[in-house]
N, C-alpha and C positions, 0 to 999 in steps of 0.2 A: 357417409354410411359405413365405409370401410373402417374409418377411425373408431366409430362407436362399437364395432363388433370385433375389434382387435383383441387378441388373447392377452390376458393379464399375466405379467411376469410371475414366475413361481416364487412363493414366499421362501425366505431364508429360514432354514431349520437347523438349530444347533443342539446336538445331543448333550444333555447335562453331564453325562459320563465323560465326554470329551473334555469338558471344563475341569472336571476333577482330575483326569489324567494329566492335563497340562499343569495343574497345581503340583502334582507329585513330581513330575519331571523337572519343573523349574526349581523346586525346593532341593531336590537331590543334586541338581546341577550346581546350584549356588554353594552348597556345603562341600560336596565332593570336589568341585572345581577349585574352590579356595584351598582345600587340603592338598590337591595335586600341585597347584602353582606354588603354594607356600613351601612344600617339601622340595620342589625343584629349585626354587630361588633362594630360600632363607632357612634351610632345614635346621642348622645348628642354632640359629637365633630363636626359632619358634619352639624348639624343645627345651630351651634353657629356662630355668625359673630361679626363684630366690634361694633355693636349697642346693641345687646341683644342675649340671649341664650334661651334654653328651660326653661319654657314652652311658652314664648312669641313667639319664633321661633320654629316651630315644623316640618317643611318640608325642606329637603336640596336642595340647588341649584345644577345645573348640574356640575359647576366647583368644588364645594366642594366634590361632589360624586365621580367624576372621577379623581381628581387630588391630593388628600391630603393624603390618607392612603393606607397602604398595608393590604390585598392583592387586594382590589377592583380596585385600580389604575392599577396594573400590569395585572390583568385578562382583564380589559377593553382594555388596550393597545394591548394585544396579539390578542384579537378578532378583533379589528379595523385593525391591521396589516394583519390578514387573509382576512378581508373583502376588502382590498385595491385592490386585483386582480379583483374580480367581479365588483367593483366600476369603475375601469378604463375600463373594458370590456363593461359595460353598456353604457358608453359614446361613445365608438367606435362603438358599434352595433347600437345605436340610430342614430349616424351620417350616418352609412351605410344604415339604413332604410329610413332616411328622405332626403338624399342628392338628389338634382336635378340639371340639367345643367343650370337652369335659376336663381338660387338664391345662394348667399353666406351665407345665414343665418345658415344653418346646420353646416357649418364649424366654424362660429363664436360661435355657441352654444357649439360645441365640445371644442373649446379653453377655453370658460368660464367654462365648466365642468372640464377640467384639472386643471385650476387655483383654482376652488372651492374645488376640492379634495385635492390639495396641501395645501390650507389654512386650510382645515379641519384637515389634518395631523399635521399642525403647532400648532393649539390650543389644539389638543389632546395630543401631546407629549411634548409641552412646556406649562406646567400647570401654573395656577395663582400663585402657590407656587414657581415655578421655576423663572418666570419673569412675574409679573403682567401686565406690560404695553404691552409686546410683545404678551402675551396671549390675552389681550383685543383687540389689533389691529388686530390680525389674526381672532378672533371671529367676530369682526365687518366687516372685509373684507369678511368673509364667508357669512354673512347676506346680504351684499351689492351685492355680486356676485350671490346670489340667485335670485335677481330681473331679470337680463337678462337671467339667466338659466331657471327660471320658465316660464316667458313670452315667451322666445324664444322657449322652448320646446312645449308650447301650440300652438304657431304659426306654428311649423313644423309638429305637429301631423296631419295625414291625417283626412279629414272630416269623412271618413267612419269608423274610429276607435272611435265610440261614447263613449264607456265605459271609455277608457283611457282619452279622452278629458274631460269628465265630472269629473273624479277623479282629474285630474290636475287642473281644474278650481276651484272646491270647496276647495281643499287643499291649493292652492295658496292664495285664498281669505282669508281663515281662518288663514293662516300663517301670512300674512301681517296685518290682523286685530288684531292678538294677540300681535303684536309689540307695538301697542299704549298703552294698559294697562300695558304691561311689562315695558315700559319706565316710565310711570307714577309712578308705585310702586317702581321702582329703584330710582327715584328722591326722593320719600318719604323716602326711606331708606338712601340714600347717602347724600342728602342735608338736609332734615328735621329730619333725624335720628329718624324715627318713629318705635318703636318696633313692630314686626310682619309684617312690610311692605315687608321684604325680603322673608318671606314665600309666600306671595301673588305673589311677583315677580317670585319666583321659579316655581309656578304653570304654569305661562305663558312661562317661559323659557323651562320647560319640554314639554309644548304643542308645542313649535317650533320644538323641536327635533322629537317628534312623527309625526307631520305634515310633516316635512322634509322627514322622512323615508317613510311615506305614499305616498308623492308626487313621490319619486323615484320608488316606487313599481308600479306606473302606467306603467312603461316600460314592466312589465310582460304582461299586457293586450295588449300593442302594439305588442309585439313579438308573442303572441298567435294569434292575428288578422291577422298578416302577415305570420303566419306559418314559422317563422324564425328558421333555424336550423344551427348548425355547424357540418359539416361532415368531419371526418378525416379517410382516407383510408390508405394512405401510412404508417402512423405511426403504424397502427395495423397489417396489413397484408403484407406490402411491396408492391412494384410495379411490375407489369408484363408487357409483351410486349403489351397485350391488353390494359392495363391501359395507356401505353405511347401513343398508337395509338388514344385512346379515348381523352386523354389530348391534343394531337396534333390537332385533329379535332376541339375540343372546341376552342383552340387558333386560328386556322385558321378562324373559324366562327367569333370570336370576332374581329380579325384584319380586315376581310372583312367588317364587320358592321361599324367599326371605319372609314375605308377609304371611304366607300360608302356614309355614312350619319353621318359625325362627329358632327353635331349639332342637330341630332334628336335621341331621345331615342329609343332603340330597342323595338320591339313589345313584347307583353306578351308571345306569343308562344315561341319565341326564348329564352326569359328569363327562361321559363319553361324547355326548352331543356338543359339549363346550370345547372339547379338545380339537386342536388343529386350527382354531380361528386366529385371525390376525391379532398379533400383539398379546396372545395368551400364553402363559406358562402352564404347560399341561403335564399331567401324570396319569398313569393308569395302574391300578384303580385310583380314583380321586376321592377326597373327603372335603367337602366345602364346610366352612365354618361361618357362624354369624359373628361378625367383627364386634369386638368390645374394647373399651379403653385398656391401655396397658396396665394401668394401676389396678383396675378391677381384676384383670387376669392374674396379676402378681400378688393380689391381696392375701391369698392363703399362705404364700411364702413369707410375706411381711409379718403375718400373724404368727407363724411358727417361729420366726426369728425373734419377734418381740417376746413370745412366751419363754423362749430359752434364755433371753437376756434378763428378763424379770426373775427367772429362777436363779440365775447367776447372782443377782442383787440379793435375793433371799439368802443364799449360802454365804455371801460375803458378810452380811450383817450378822447372821447366826455364828459364823466362825470368829467374828471379831469380839463377841461379848466376853468370852472367858479371858482372853489376853488383856482386855480393857480393865476388867475388875481385878485380875490377879496382880496388877501393878501394886495395889494396896496391900495385898497379902505378902508380897515380897518385901516391901518396906517394913511391914509389921513383924515379919518372920513368925507368922502365926495367923490365926483367924482374926480378920480385922472388922468384920461386920458387912463389908461391901459384897461378900460372897452371896448374900441374899438376893443380889441382882439376878442370879441364875434363875430364880423363881419367876422372873418376868416371862420365861418361855412357857410357863404353865397357864398363860393367859387364855388359851382356848376354853377354859372353864366358863368364861363369860358367854360362850355360845349356848350355854344352858338357858339363857334369857331369850325367850322366843322372839320378841320384837328385834332384839339385837341380831339374833341369828338370821332372821328373815332379811334384815338390811344387809348383813355381811354377804349374803348369797346373791344379792343383786349385782348387776354389772357396775352400777355406780358405787355400791358399797365396796366392791373389790378394788375399784380404781382408787378410792379414798385410802384403803388400806395399803395399796402400793405406794401412794404418795407418803403416807406416814412412815412406811418402811425406809424411805429415802432419808428420813431424819437421821438415821444411823450412819449413812454415808456422808451427809452434810456435816456431821459432828466434827469432822476434821478441822473446821474453822475455829472451834472452841479451844482456847489455850489451856483451860483448867482440866486436869485428869478427872476430877469429880464431875465436872459439867459434862464431859464427853461420856462418862459412864451413865449418867442419868439419861442422856439422849439415846445412847445405844440400847439401854434397857427398855426405854419406851419403844424404840424401833423394833426391838426383838419381840416385844409383846404384840405389836401390830403384825409383824411378819409371821409369827406363830399362828395367830388367828387366821390370817390369809391362807397360810399353808394348810391349816385344818380344813378350811372351806374347799380349797382346790383339790385336796387329796381324798377327803372323806365325804364331803357333802355334794358329790356330783353324781351324775347318772352312771349306771353300771358300765355303759359303753365308753365312758370318758375316763375311767380310772386308769387304764393302761396308757392312754395318751399323757395324762398328768404324771404318771410314774416315769415315762420315758423323758418327758420334758424336765422333770426334776433331776434325772440322771445326767442329761446333757448339760444342764446348768451347773451341776456339781463338777462335771468334767471341765467345763469352761473355767470355773473357779480354780481348780487345781492347775490348769494350763496357764492361767494368768500369773500364778505364783511361780511356776517353773520358768516362765519367760522374764520374770521380774525379780530375780535373786531370792526366790521363795517368799516374797512379800506380795500379798494381794494388793493391787494398785488402788483399790477403792476402800481399803480398810480405814477407819477413822483415826487410828494412831499412826497412819502413814500420811505424810504430806509431800509437797513438791520437793522439799529438802531431802527427804528420805526415799525418793523413788515413787511417789504417789502420782496417780493420774486422776485425782478426785473430780476435777471439773469435767473432764472428758466422760468419766463414768456417770456423773450426774446428768449431763446433757443427753447421753444415749438412753439413760433410764427414763428421762422425761419424754423423749420421743417414743419409747416403747409404751409408756403409760398412755400417751395420747392415742397411739394406735389401738391399745386395748379399750380405751374409753369410747372411741368412735367406731368400734367394731360392730358390724351388723348383728343385732341381738338375735335375729332369727336364724343365723347360721354360725353357731359356735364352732371354733376350729376343730374341736375333738368330736363333734357330733358324727356318729356313724350309725348305720342301721344295725340294730341289735342282731347279733349272730344267733342262729338257731341253736348252736351248740352251747351257748352261754345262757342258761336259763336261771330263773330265780330258784334259790335253794328251798327245799322243803322245810328245813329247820335252820334258822339264823344262828350262826356260832356266837358264843359268848364274847362280849367285848373285851374282857380283861386279858385273856391270853394274847389276843391280837394286839392289844396296846403294849404289852410287854415285848412282843416280838418287834413291833414297829420302833419302839424306843431304843431297844438294843441294836437294831439295825442302823438307826441314825447315828448312834454313838460309834459303832464299828466303822462306818464310813468316815466319820469325822476324825477319829483317832488314828486310823491306819492309812486312809487314802486321800485325805485333803491336801497332802503334798506328796509328789511322786518320789521324793527322796527319803521319806520316813521309813519305808520298808527296807531301803538300802542301809539306813542307819542301824536298823535292827540286826543286820547281818555283817556289819563292818568289823574287821579285825586288825586293820592297820597294814603296815609294810613288812615284807614285799606284798603288793596287792594281789590277793587271790580271789577277789570277788568283784562285784560291781562298784563303780565310783559314782557318788551322788550326782555330780554335775554332768556326767557323761551318759549314764544309763538310766536316768530317771524317766526318760521317754518310754522305756519298756513297760513301766507301770501304767502309763497312759494307754499303750497298745493293749495290754491285758484288760484294762477297764473298758476300752472301746469294744474289744471282742466280746466281752461278757454282755454288755448292753446290746450289741448287735445281735447276739444269739437270742436274747430275750425278745427283741423286736421282731426278729425273723420268725420265731415260734409263735408270736402273737398276731401274725398277719391274719386279717379277716378272711382272706381267700384260702388260708391253709385248710386242707381237708380235715374235717372233724374226726376225732377218734371215739366219738360217743357210740355207745351200744344201747341196747334196750334196757340195760341195767342202770343207766344214768347218763349224765352229761359228759362232754369231752373233758378229759383229765389234763391237768397241767403237769407236763413232764418235769419241769424245773422245780416243782413242789414235792417231788418224790423223795423219800428218805435217803435213797442212794445218792442223790445229788448233794444232800446235806452231808453225807459221809465224805464225799469228795472235798467239800469245803472245809470240813473239820479236820480231815487228814492234812490238807494244805496248811491249816493253821498250826497244827502240831509240828510240821516240818519247819515252818517259819520260826517257831519259838525254840525248837530244840537244836537247830543247825545254824551254821554260820556260812559266810561267803556265798558262793553261787548256789549251793544247795539250799541254804536258808532263804535266799532271795527267790529261788524258784518256788518255794512254798509260799512266799509272799505274793508272787504273781498269781499263783493258784487262788489265794484268798481274794485278790483284786478281781479276778475273773468271776469267781463264785458270787461275791457280794453284788457286783453289777448285774449279773445274770438273773438273780432272784428278785431284783428290784420290783418289777411288775407283780410278781407273785405275792410279795409281802404287802404291797399296796392294795392289791385286790382283796387279800384276806382282811386287812384292817378296814377297808371301805365296806366290805360286806358285813363284818361284825359291828361296825360303827353306824350302820344305817339307822337313822333315828336316834342315835346316841353319840353324836359327833363330839359334844363337849367332854364327856367323861373319857371317851376313847383317846382323843387327842391330848387332853390334859394329863392323863396317866402316862401316855407315851413320852411326853416331854419331861415329866417327873422322873421317869426311868433314865432319861438322858442326863438329867441333873445329878442323879445318884451315881451314875457311872463316871461323870466328870469328877465328882468328889473322890470316889473310890480309886480311880486311876491316879489322881494326884497324891492321895495318901500313901500309895506304894513307895513313893520316894520322899514325901514330906512328913513321914510318920514321926519324926523327932520333934516336930513343931506343933502338932495338933493333938487334942485329947482323943484317946482311943486309936491313934494312928498305929500303935504297935501291932494291932491285929491285921493291918493291911501291909505290913512291912515286906517289901520284896515279893509281893504276891500278884505280880502281873499274870502269872499262870492262871490263878483263880479268876481274875477279872476277864481274861480272854475266854476261859472256859464258860463263864457265866454268860458272856455275850452270845456264844454259839448255842448254849442251852436254851436261851430265851428266843433266839431267832428260830430255833427248831419248832417253836409253837406255831409258826406260820406255815409249817409243812403238813402234807396230807398223810396222816398216820392211820387212816381207816383202811379196812381190808379192800383189796383191789375190786371186788365185786359188789361192794356196798353201794346201794342206790341212794344213800343219804349223804354222799360226799359233797362237800360244799366248795372244794378247791377246784374250780373249773378253769379251763385255759383262758388267760387274758386275751382280749381281742383288740387289734390295732388296725385302723383304717389303712387302706393301701397307700393313699397319698402321704399320710403321716409316716408310714413305714419307709417309703422312699426318701422322704426328707430326713428321717432319722439316720438312715444308712449314709446318705451324702454328708450329713453334718459330722457323723463319726469319722468318716474318711478325712474330711477337712481338718478336724481337730487333731487327729493322729498325725497328719502331715505337718501341721503347724507345730506340734510338740517336737517332732524330729528336726524341723527347721530351726526351732528355738535352741535345741541342743547343739546343732551344727553351728549356729551363730555364736553361742556362748563359748564353745570349746575350740572352734577353729580359727578364731581371730583373737588370740591372746594379746592384750595390750602391752604386757611386759613379760618377757621370758624370765623365769626365776634365776637370778644371778646375784651374788653378794655385792654390796655397794662399793667395797674397797678391796678388791682382789689384790692389787699390787702391794698393799701394806699388810695383807693377811689379817685384816681386822674383822671381828665379828661383834655386832651389837645385839644384845639379847635383852628382851623385856618381859616382865610379868605383869598381868593386869587382870583384875577381877571385874568383869564387865556387866554384872547385874542382869544377866539374861537378855542383853541387847535392848533394854528399855531404859531410856534416860530419865532424868529427874522430872521431865515434863510429860512422861508417859508416852513417848514416841520412840519409834525404832531408831537405834543409834549406830547402825552399821557404817553409814557414810561418815559420821563424825569420828568414829574410831579409825576408819581408814585414813582420814586426813592427818590425825596425830601420828599414827604409825608411819605414814609416808614422810612427814616432816622430820621425824626422828631417824629415818633411814634404818629401821630395824631389820636385821638379818634373820633373827630367830625370835619368835614371840610365843609365850605361853598365855593362853586366855582361859579363864576359869568362869564357872557358872554359864556354861555354853550349851547344855543339852536342851534344845528348844523343840525337839520333836515330840511335843506333848500338846494336848488340847489347850492347856492353860497358857502356853507360850505361842500358840498359833501354828505349831508344826513348821518351824522355820529352820534355816541353816545360817548360823551367824557368820560363817566364814566365806560365803559366796562372793560378796562384794569385794572384800579385801583380797581374796585369793585371785580373782579374775582381773581386777584393775591394778593391783600392785605386783602380781606375779609371785606366788608362793606355792610350795608344796604343802599339802594339808593332811594332817591326821586328825579326824574329828573325835577321836577318843572313844571310850565305852558308850554304847548306844543306849536308847531309852529303856530297853529291856534289862539293863544292868543296874537301874535304880540309883543313879548318882546324879549330881547336879551338873556334871560334865566338865571335861577338860579338853583343850584343843592345842595342837602344836602347828605353828606356821613356820616354814623354813625356806630361806633362799638357797640353802644347801641341799644337795640330794639326800633323801632319807633312805638309808641302807636297810634299816630294820626298826620296827617298833614292837613293843609289848605292852598290852594294857593290863593294869593291875587294879584289883579291888582290894584296897588296904583293909586290914583288920578293923572292924567296927562293931563290936559286940553290943554297944549301948546306943550310939547316936547315928547320925546320917552316914551313909556309905560313902567312903572317900575314894575318888578315882586317881589314878596316876598313869602317866605315859612315860615309858622308858624307851628312848630312841637313840639310835646310832646315826650320826650325821657325818657326811664326808666333807670336812672343812679343809679345803686346799690340800687334799690328799691325806689328811690326818683324821682317823676316826675319833669322833668326840661324842661321848655319851651326854645326852640332854634328858633331864627328868623334869616333867611338869606334874605338879601335884596340888590337890586341894584337901587339906587335912580337916579333922573335926574341930568342933568348938570347945571352949574351955569348960563348958558344962559337962563334958564327958572325958575326964582325965585319963581313964583307962584306954579309951580309944586313941587319944593323942599319944600316949606312951607307946602303944602297940604299933601305931602307924609310923611313928618316928623311928622305931627300931627297924621296921621293915624297909623304910626308905634308906636308912643308914646301911642296911645290908645290900640294897641294890647299888648304892654308890660305891661301897667299899669293895665289892666283889671284882671290880675292874681296876683296882688300884695297881699301879700308879698312872693308868691311862687318864687322859683329860676328861673332866666332868663339868657340866654346868647344871645347877639345880635352880629351877624357877618355880616357886611355890607359895602357897597360903598355909602358914604354919601355926599361927596364933601362939606367940610366945614373946617374952622380953629377951633382948640380947643377954647372953651369959646367964640366963636363968638356970638354976641347978635342976638336976633330975628330981622328980619325973617329968618336968617340963621338957618340951621337945628340943630346945636349942643344943644342949650338950650331947644328946644322942646323935643329932644330925651332924654336928661338926666333928666331934671326937670319934664316934664310931664310924661315921661315914667317911672320915679322912678327907675332909674338905675345908676350905677357908671361907669365912664370911666375906661378903663383898666389901664391907668396911665395919670392922668390929667397934669402931669408935662412934658409930651412928646409933645412939641409944633411943632415938625417937622412932621406934618401930614396934609393931605389934602383929600384923597379919602377914604381909608380903616379905619374902626373903629371897636373896640370891646368894648361892654358894658356888664355889668353883675349885678346880684343882687342875694342875698341869698346864696352865695358861698364864700369860702376863696380863694382869688387869691394868688398864690405862685410864679408865674413867668410870664414874658412877653418878647417875643423875636420878632425881626424883621430880616427876612432873605432875603438877596438880591435875585433878580430874575434871575441872570445869563442872558442867552439869550432866556429864555423860553417865556417870555411875557414882558409887559411894566410895570408891577406892582409887588411889593414885596409880600412875604408871611408873614402875621402877625399871631402870635400865643399867645394865652393866656392859662395859666395853672391854674387849679382850683382844690380845694378839695371839694368834695360834702359831707356836713354834713348829718348825718342820718335824716330821715324825721321828727322824733319826737323831734330832738334837736334844729335845726335851728342855726342861727348865734348868738354867745354870745356877740360880740362887733362889731358894724358896723360903728363906728366913723371913722373920717378921720385919726386920729393918729393911730388907730388900723390897718387900712388898708394900711398905708404907713410905716410900720416898715421894712425898707429895710435891706437886708442881703447879705452876700457873699454866694456863693453856698455851701461852706464848712460848713456853719451853718445849712444847711438843709440836710435831708437824701438823699442818692444818687438817690432814686426814683424820686426826683424832678429835677435832673440835666438834662440839654440839652446836646446833643452830643458835645464832645470836638473837634472833627475833623473840625467843622465849624467855629472855631475861625480864624480870618484873619491872625493872626501871625503864625498859624500852616498851612496856605495855603488854607484853605477852602476845599470844596468838589465840583468838577464839575462846578466851577465858582460861587458857592454859599458860602456865609459867613455871620456871624452876622454883621450887619452894624448899622449905626446911633450911637449906644452906644458901638459897637464893642464887645458886650457880651449880653447875656440874662440878664434881670433885675430880681432879686429874692426878695421875701418878706416873712417875718415871719408870722406865724399863731398866733393870739392873745392867750395869756395865758388863760387857762381854757376852750379852745375850745374842744369840744368832736368830734373827727373824727375817 
């Protein structure tokens, strides 16, 4: 009897806040302990890096502290292993505390927390010493995962938990703010190799660690506020019959609750009754949920991601159409007829057929249109440029019809969602180019050889389409309860102005923002650099775009208090004319100014355009209700007209009527904003007939939008860090000891080869094999719609190591000129050569530091023979540029269009006589376009390399020896300059690659032609080199 009445042992109760506190202490002990031990035992070793050591570097980085030396590495790893249990428990307990039956966000945050913990374990146990690349990838993954983890946790934190919300907010803000200076100092260390920069970088790296730990410590405040406990009774005292009865009652109560009200959370009193029972994890107050499969709970997130990815596919196909067709225009040097493919975008006119429109609006119809759009991505497998154009045109037609249905033929409450998704897809498209050397990896004229990821893109697209096709038809992702502040207008606006605004808006996005470096190209002025650099500061464009779209999403929240009055519905603040004035003013600054001032205007334009996206969409959808076909077709027709007009501003010499558009980018830009203004609210403030109401975005979609924007912005910054901080080759001349410089000139046909594919990597291979120190590239201004808004220099500069001057920007109306140099660029000046009749000719005048000797290098693209006056004036100007520095050394690399020794007014005599320079080889009479001139240098070789199928022009190379600045040329006579030699008579440093001799088969279709060998020349006796 005594045994049966014995007192049961007290259950073991663990406060969840204790677990969180233990996690904080263990994490701090691991990192700070490793720092203390490392500094005590291996201080000078852990502060040393590849640039400098102590005393320039005096504080260790996190990686060096935790990964390089015994015993600090081992102690750190042991403590982190012990801390893994509390870390996983924190994630699970936070999920339990934050879960609700109406949101899948806590589950998503839990999944991110698990991935975040695993990536942390990855970079902890795979140190930079073990595998530098894997360590860095895992570290970057950890930082990226912190974005949804931090913002998601803040969103899930109950409003009543003030202390934890405040700590999470300030630590997350400080965390992401610290990333910016950390990246800056890392670039200073890795790229510019500044001693001491890594110490400053280390301060911010350690700050991220401390802030990360402090952020996670907020869970302790959460658990205290909720009085969350873990009670274990069975494990301590065993179970009794009373326990079983109590447990049975609890289970019965839970089951009755689930059956009676499966969609309603139990009351607080019942939750309290459950607290304290054996084996129960309790919280006060509690919210019970009706369990559902993980996929069902995560389905809204999958739906949102699928919509954004399908939007990305749309923008990829749309932006690929113009470059695919302009291949033919370039070869024709005029209108070829294929330009009619632009009209494939006007395909929404077929929505005027009622049965077709009804089918296109069904879920099955949209799925089919998505599949047909993929034809444009899959076109990369077709070898023929014409075949690809036909497929891309067909895909563009399908994409335009689908976009019209998504944007204009949806419910009023869904318009804002579709606008935001379109904006996110556009940003993903721009980001994919930024991370892939300005080439969209799923463009049809990009394949695996040129940096494409077409198969991956197609696979992901098929998965997204499958999700779309199997989506529950009764619960569309954008469906929201109609806001009372957004009512139907008394008078529907006319469709025509809305179409003009929509079309102009689409073109403005495409021409200015489809690549983040386009705005920088508008502001670029050369060296010394006084403004942004395309490969470094392009992410700022993405930041401005993300902020603009974030503002639009924020002001579109369905929960935002309405500003409606008795006089009418809520007004859209971003459709106010004052907001348009801000955007127009930014556009003026972008056009009128250069360097940072001009780029600041460009950032203002990016912010403005992205912010008015929902407003323009809402206006078009309202005006197009019941008139989708004409509204969408007219909008795309406006896009086509702008495509043509913007191209005519530079191609005016080759098209009929082009002279009226010559150099009138200002008018094209003004027309864009004038038409966009039609989407703004120009009615009186008290007018009760205003139709421009505030767009509305459901709260879940708003949260997903903000998280996505944060992730995309972080990825853009990380892509910049990756591209700029790990240069494969530091710019250095190939033959420093012999003071040799190899200079080449190449007209590269806008980076599109004879097969209609991107040629950057093929150009890179030939330039690499020829070991060129200075390269002049012509026909390189690709920051236009018809060229895909690309940067032709990115692959070559990053992978071979060159300083780059991209030359006059797209707002200078030239075909472009680029200078690549292994030598430091002291100064550059951009010239627009006199061109009264024909195409505007660019020139770059640069001063390079060649082994301590300043050498002027001129890269130029002159006009055609059809404009003799232009050629004469341009030749005189180039001669003046070269002669004004006489007798200092000069190298001219240009496209001249003349026969050797042609009399005036042909360019040759102007250039050589007035410019006071020598021809690379006056006895080479088989030339017409490309020429190399020089002065003040010893020429030792001259080569002409066939083009293969990269372009329509050969690569010409001149090899020179740079005499010391104090010595100069000892004998500049004709006989001294033309002492021809066999290569064996010169040191091997002067030899060109043997593999390119035609009798040896050449390389990749290239070989020495005309002379079938490079020509070599002796250096005069007595020359001091």
